N, C-alpha and C positions, 0 to 999 in steps of 0.2 A: 811845665812838668810834662813830663813824659807822654802821657794821656790824654794831660788838656793842651798840648799844642799838636795835636792828630796826625802822632808819629807813633813808630813800636821799636823799641832797642833792639839791635840783631838777635833773634834769638840763643838762650843760653845754650852749653853744649854739655846734653846730660848725657854720660857714658850706657854701656851698658847693664852695667854691676856698680857696684860701691868700688870706688877708685879715691887711694888718699892723692889730696888737694883738689878734688875736685867738689861742684856742688851734689856730687851722692854720695852723703855721708854712710850711709846704711841704709837696709831694707829687712825688715825681719817678720819673714811669713809665715802662717800658723802650721801645724803639718794638717797631714789628712787630704782630702780629694778638694780641689779649689771648682769655679772661680773663689777667689774672697773681695768681698767688701774692704777698700784702703783708705789708710788715712795717711797725709802728707802732715808732717809736723814742721814749722819755723820758728825758732829759734827767735832770742833777745838781741839788744843791741848788744849783748856782752858775747854774741857767739853759742855753739853747742855747748850746753850748761849740764853738769850731773844732772839737775834736775828733770830731764827728760827720760832720763832710764825710767823712772816710776811710772810716766805716759804710755813709755811705752811697753811696758811690760803689760800692764790693764788692759787697754787695746786689744794687745795679743793676743790676750788670756779670754779673752771676749768675741776674741775668731776674723778680729782685724789683721792684715795688713799695713805694716807702717813704714814709710818712708822718713827718715829724718834727712832735711834738707842742710846744707852747708852754702850760705850765701857769700861768708867771708872769707872763708882760707883761700878758695881759686883766686880771690881780687887782692891777693894780699896783706889784709889786715885780721886781726883778732878781734877786735871790737868797736864799735861805732860810738858809743855811749856817748853823748856830745859834738861829735863831731859830722856826721851824716855822711860818710865820705862813700859808703854802700845808700843807695838811696831807698825807699821804702818802695817805691816803684819800679827798681831791680830785684828787689826779695818778694814782689808780686808777682815781676816773669818769670823768676824762677819754681816760682808754685805753678806756673802754668808749665813750664819743662816737665818737673815732675810728675804733674797731670797726665801732657802727653806719653811721657815713659810706660807711668804704670797701666796708661789705654791699652801700648803694645804690647804687654804681657800676659800669656797665656792664664797664667794661674789668676788674675786679677781681674772681677768683674770690671770691668768702663764703664759702667753706669751707676755705678756705688760707690765714687769717691767723694771724700771729705777732706776737708783740711782744719788745721788746728796751731793758730800762732801763738804766743806770749810777748807781750810789752811792744816791742818793734815788729815782730811777727805775727800779733795780732794784729798791727797796725794794716800791714798786708791783708791779711786774714778778713779785712773787712772790706777790702777795696776787691780783692779778689771775688767776695759774692755778688759783686754790682754788676749788673747788665755793662757797665761803661768801661770796664776792666773786661770780662771777658771777651766785648765785640773789638777792642785793643789789641788782648793775644790772637782773633782770629783764632778762635779754639769753642770745644763745647768746655760749659762750668763746670764747678765743683756742685756735687749734690747736695752740701750741707757745709757750713763754716763755723769754728767756735772761736772766740775771740778773747784772750784772756788781759786783764790789767792792760786795756788799750787806751788811748786816745781817740777818743772819738768823733770830736768836733774842735776846733779852733775857739782854747777860753776866751780868745780877748779880742774884738773886733775891732780895734785900735793900734792892731799888730798890724808890719807889712804885709801887702798881699801873698807875699811869697811862701812867707810866715803861716800865717792863716791856710794856703793849699798846701806847705805842706805838713800841717799839723789836722787837717779834713779829713778822713779815713771812711766816715759812716756815710755813705751817697744815700741820696732820694729814690734814687733806681734800682733800689736792690732787688737781687731775682732768688738767690741762691737761698733756704733757710738760715738764717745768724740768730747765734745765740751768746750772748756778752757776759762775761763774768769778771766784778770788780769789787776792790772793797772799800769804803764809804770812809776810810782813812786813807788813801788812796792820795801823795800831796805830789804824784810824780809832775804834774801839769795842775796849776789852780782849778780846783772844783773839779775834779774828772769824772768823778764818779755821778756827781749831780748833773755833770752836761750830758754824760754817756746816757743816764735815765732818761733824759727831758728828750733826747733826740731819736731813743728808739722808742718811745710812748709817742712821739708826735708820725713815726713813721708808721706803727702799729695802726693808728688811726686811718690811715693811707691805704689800709691794706697791704702793709709792707710785711713780711715772713721774718721779722726782726722781735726778738727778745732779749730779757735781762733781769741778772740774777745781783743783787748787789749783797756782801755778804761784813754785817755791822762789825767795828773793829779788826780787819785785813786791811793791812796797806798795798803798798806796792811790791808785785812778786811774792804776793804770800805763798806759794809753793816752795819758797827757797831760799836758801840761809840763814841772814838774821833774823829776815821778813817774814819767816815761816808764821803761819799760823793754820795749825792744825786742823780746825773745825772748817777751816773754808776749803783749805786742801782737801781734805779728804770731800768733802760734798762738791767741787769742782770734778774733780774725777767721778763719782760717783753720778753727775748730772750731767757730763761731757758725755759719759757712755749711755745713757738712758737718752740723749737727745739722739747722740749718731743710732741707736737702734731704734729710734722712731724713723729716720729718714736714711741711713742706708742699711738697716740689718744688722743682721753677724749670725755669723755659723755656729756660736754657743750660746 
């Protein structure tokens, strides 16, 4: 694993503005006087999807600049579902590249930048919230992190060490305040919601800033497609806005 091995991959190239075929998919900045708080969005294993649109709109309307990262197009793939050809570590380093870029922009408040990830991107959001990854990236960390329907810890102790490493994303050395939103009917991996809740509860007892909300009846990817769960999707947006408002503030 990249971080466990004690090395950091070369920093991804982040262009000065949204450019097709690069990590920089889009940046929406609210009107008016900045500097604005900002949120970085990390997509699922299926790439940038249409379900991100309502999230961008909701965050933008609340006064956040929103940067969408595309981790797959510049690496020549559209999806890594079941293949993992772009690793979670690479997505995590992409998030830090976006963070560094936002801190260089005069319209962004460099001290009020958060991250939100979905599924595969949610795994990366958990990693970048840790001291371990922030140190590996050699930069200041995110102020707050939201992770939707991630895998928090490896579900099976009898799986190989490499598999367990790949599936463990919530670290004990958590640094940034972190919110996990997940459905209790998520079957993406065995007992994923139960495992996440147990891990988050243990970390809270140790004084780590991790919270979790479990939605009854909601499955994996509950804010999109055939898995759409109205109550969970609506509450996830509302809860995320409250969470970011607490830790990042907002201009509206």
